[in-house]
C-alpha positions in Angstrom: -15.5 -15.9 -4.3 -11.9 -16.8 -5.0 -9.3 -15.0 -2.9 -5.7 -14.8 -3.9 -3.3 -12.8 -1.7 -0.3 -11.2 -3.2 1.5 -9.4 -0.5 4.2 -6.7 -0.7 6.1 -4.9 2.0 8.6 -2.1 1.1 9.9 -2.2 4.6 8.6 -4.2 7.6 9.8 -5.4 10.9 8.6 -8.4 12.7 8.9 -9.2 16.5 9.5 -12.8 17.4 8.2 -13.7 20.9 10.4 -15.6 23.3 10.3 -19.3 23.2 8.7 -19.5 26.7 5.7 -17.6 25.3 5.5 -19.5 22.0 2.2 -21.2 21.1 2.2 -24.8 20.1 0.1 -24.2 17.0 1.2 -23.4 13.5 -1.4 -22.1 11.2 -1.1 -22.3 7.4 -3.2 -20.4 5.0 -3.5 -20.7 1.2 -5.8 -21.2 -1.7 -6.1 -23.2 -4.9 -7.6 -21.0 -7.6 -8.1 -20.7 -11.4 -6.6 -17.2 -11.6 -2.8 -17.0 -12.2 -2.0 -13.3 -12.1 1.4 -11.9 -11.0 1.5 -8.4 -9.5 4.3 -5.8 -9.9 4.5 -2.2 -8.7 6.2 0.1 -11.2 7.6 -3.0 -12.9 9.2 -4.4 -9.7 8.2 -7.4 -7.6 9.9 -5.8 -4.5 9.4 -2.1 -5.3 10.4 1.1 -3.5 8.6 4.1 -4.7 11.0 7.0 -4.7 9.4 10.3 -3.9 10.6 13.8 -4.7 12.2 15.9 -2.0 10.0 18.7 -0.6 10.8 21.6 1.7 9.6 21.4 5.3 8.1 24.8 4.8 5.6 23.3 2.3 4.1 21.2 5.1 4.6 23.4 8.2 1.9 25.7 9.6 -1.0 23.4 10.1 -2.0 19.7 10.1 -3.3 18.2 6.9 -1.2 20.1 4.5 0.1 17.9 1.7 2.6 18.0 -1.2 4.9 15.9 -3.3 2.3 13.5 -4.8 4.0 10.6 -6.5 2.1 8.1 -8.8 2.8 4.4 -8.8 1.2 1.6 -10.9 0.0 -1.7 -9.7 0.1 -4.0 -12.8 -1.3 -7.6 -13.1 0.3 -9.8 -15.7 0.1 -13.4 -16.7 -3.5 -13.6 -15.8 -5.9 -16.3 -17.1 -7.9 -14.4 -19.6 -11.6 -14.2 -18.7 -13.7 -15.5 -21.6 -17.3 -14.5 -20.9 -17.1 -11.3 -18.9 -14.7 -8.9 -17.3 -13.1 -10.0 -14.0 -13.0 -7.6 -11.1 -10.1 -7.3 -8.5 -10.3 -5.4 -5.3 -7.1 -4.0 -3.9 -6.8 -4.1 -0.1 -4.0 -2.0 1.6 -2.8 -2.5 5.2 -0.4 -0.2 6.9 2.6 -1.6 8.7 2.4 1.1 11.3 -0.5 3.5 10.7 -0.9 6.9 12.4 -4.0 7.7 14.3 -5.0 9.9 11.3 -4.8 6.9 9.0 -1.5 7.6 7.3 1.8 5.7 7.1 4.1 6.5 10.0 7.5 7.9 9.1 9.8 5.1 10.3 13.1 6.6 9.0 15.9 6.7 11.6 16.5 10.3 12.5 13.7 11.1 10.1 11.6 14.2 9.5 9.1 14.9 12.3 5.4 16.0 12.0 5.1 14.3 8.7 3.5 11.1 7.4 2.8 9.5 4.1 -0.7 9.5 2.7 -1.9 6.8 0.3 -4.4 7.9 -2.4 -6.7 5.6 -4.4 -5.6 7.3 -7.6 -3.5 10.2 -8.7 -5.3 13.3 -7.4 -7.7 10.9 -5.8 -9.1 10.3 -2.3 -6.9 9.5 0.7 -7.1 5.8 1.9 -7.7 5.8 5.6 -5.4 3.1 7.1 -6.2 3.8 10.8 -6.8 0.8 13.0 -4.5 -1.6 11.2 -7.2 -3.5 9.3 -7.0 -4.0 5.5 -8.8 -1.3 3.6 -10.4 -1.5 0.1 -8.9 1.0 -2.2 -10.2 0.7 -5.7 -11.3 -1.8 -8.3 -9.1 -3.2 -11.0 -10.9 -4.6 -14.1 -9.4 -7.4 -16.2 -11.3 -7.2 -19.5 -12.6 -10.3 -21.2 -9.9 -11.9 -23.3 -7.1 -9.9 -21.7 -4.2 -11.3 -19.6 -3.0 -8.0 -18.0 -4.3 -4.8 -16.5 -3.2 -2.0 -14.2 -4.3 0.7 -11.9 -2.6 3.9 -10.8 -2.3 4.9 -7.1 -0.4 7.7 -5.5 1.3 8.6 -2.3 2.1 12.1 -0.9 3.6 13.8 2.2 1.1 15.0 4.7 1.6 17.1 7.9 0.3 15.6 11.1 1.7 18.5 13.2 1.9 22.3 12.8 5.7 22.1 12.7 7.5 19.8 10.3 11.2 19.3 10.6 13.5 18.2 7.8 14.8 14.6 7.5 14.3 11.3 5.6 10.8 9.8 5.3 10.1 6.1 5.0 6.8 4.2 5.2 5.4 0.8 4.2 2.1 -0.7 3.2 1.1 -4.2 2.4 -1.4 -5.0 -0.4 -3.6 -7.9 -1.2 -5.6 -8.5 -4.4 -8.9 -10.2 -4.0 -10.9 -11.3 -7.0 -14.1 -13.3 -7.9 
């Protein structure tokens, strides 16, 4: 199986340990492969998906309420066209800071409380449970024989994680990796 990682982070922070605690090993990871796809989200290599504003009242009252679903498209372009059969890609998502319920933590400064972002495997689809911090498979993307591009639609929505939701900005991030055979 060939594995090619194409990573994306809409917002991420990274802690650098002090020099006294630094290890003396540097690890490098890569791969040489026949596939040459480039990935973009909604036409951007460094995308931000802008969601519609929703009232706190649409989420308050109980946990698990959701609203404001927003579609985004993961598009592969410039691929080496498969000649004999379709090629299958698996999308893996990993939360930068998941909640215990498997959603994206609201990391906005002075942000809304009681709310998180929930990733869906398709518009109107199933939630992708990102709990635990491991990469999670979320759908297959098929590159048809003879084609050099393909796409798959995903979605994100607001979800309440508390009975009371307060107003404020909402910001979350997810990293994705494409794996193909």
